[in-house]
N, C-alpha and C positions, 0 to 999 in steps of 0.2 A: 243507850247502854253500849252499843257497838262503837260509837265515836269517841269513847273514853279511852284511856290507856289500853293497850292490847291485852286481851284475855285469852286463855286457852280453850274455854268452852262457855256457852251460855245455856240457860235453862228457862223453860216457860211451862206453866201449868194452867190448864183450862178445865173447869168443872161446871160451868154454868149450864143448867139443864135446859134453858130456853134457847140455846144457840146450837145449831146443827154443827157437829164436829167436822163435817165435810167442808163447811164454810170456814171454820177456824183453820183447818189444815191448809186449805187453798190460800187463805190470807197470810199465814205464816210463810208459806213457800213463795208467794208473791213478794212479800217484804224481804225475804232472804235473797231473792233474785235482784230486787231493786237496789239493795245496798251491796250486792256482790259479797255476801258473807264468806269469810275465810276461815272461820273456826267452827267446830262442830256445835250444833244447837240441839239440845235434848228437849223434847216437847212431851208433856204428859197430858193426854186427852182422856176425858171421862164424861159420859152422858149420851145423849141422843146421837145415833149414827156413828158411834166411836170407831167401830171396825172399819167403816168406809174412810173415815179420817186417817186412821193408821195406815190403811192401804195406800192412800194418796201420798202420804209422807214417805213410806217405804219404797214406793215406785219412783220417787223423784230422784234426780241425779245429784241433789244437793247434799251437803253435810248436815242433814236434819235427821235426827234419830227419835223414834217414838218410844216412850216409856209407858208401861201399863199402870203403874202406881208410883207413889213417891219413892219407895225403896228401890224399885226397878230403875227409875229415872236417876237416882243417886248412884247406883252401880254403873249405869251407862255413862254418866258424867265422869266418874272415876276412871273407867276404861278409856274413854275418849281423851282424857287428859294424859294418861300414860302413853297413848299412841301419838299424841301431838309432840311430846318432848323428844 
């Protein structure tokens, strides 16, 4: 998705209950670092250890934003797009 034509934001949603959100958050951040992400990425986490996952994302220095639900994520995407332009 990132190697295609430039985009102003990306979004991801994770709600699988059998995956610890800490691991999902760490994986998202590792991937963002590996590809040197240059646009904001909004991630919605829901499930086991979601608060820890959100904390990990919020404490990172990357352009990764945590959304609490799909509406919140959509609002954060809209805000991020307006700040990129």
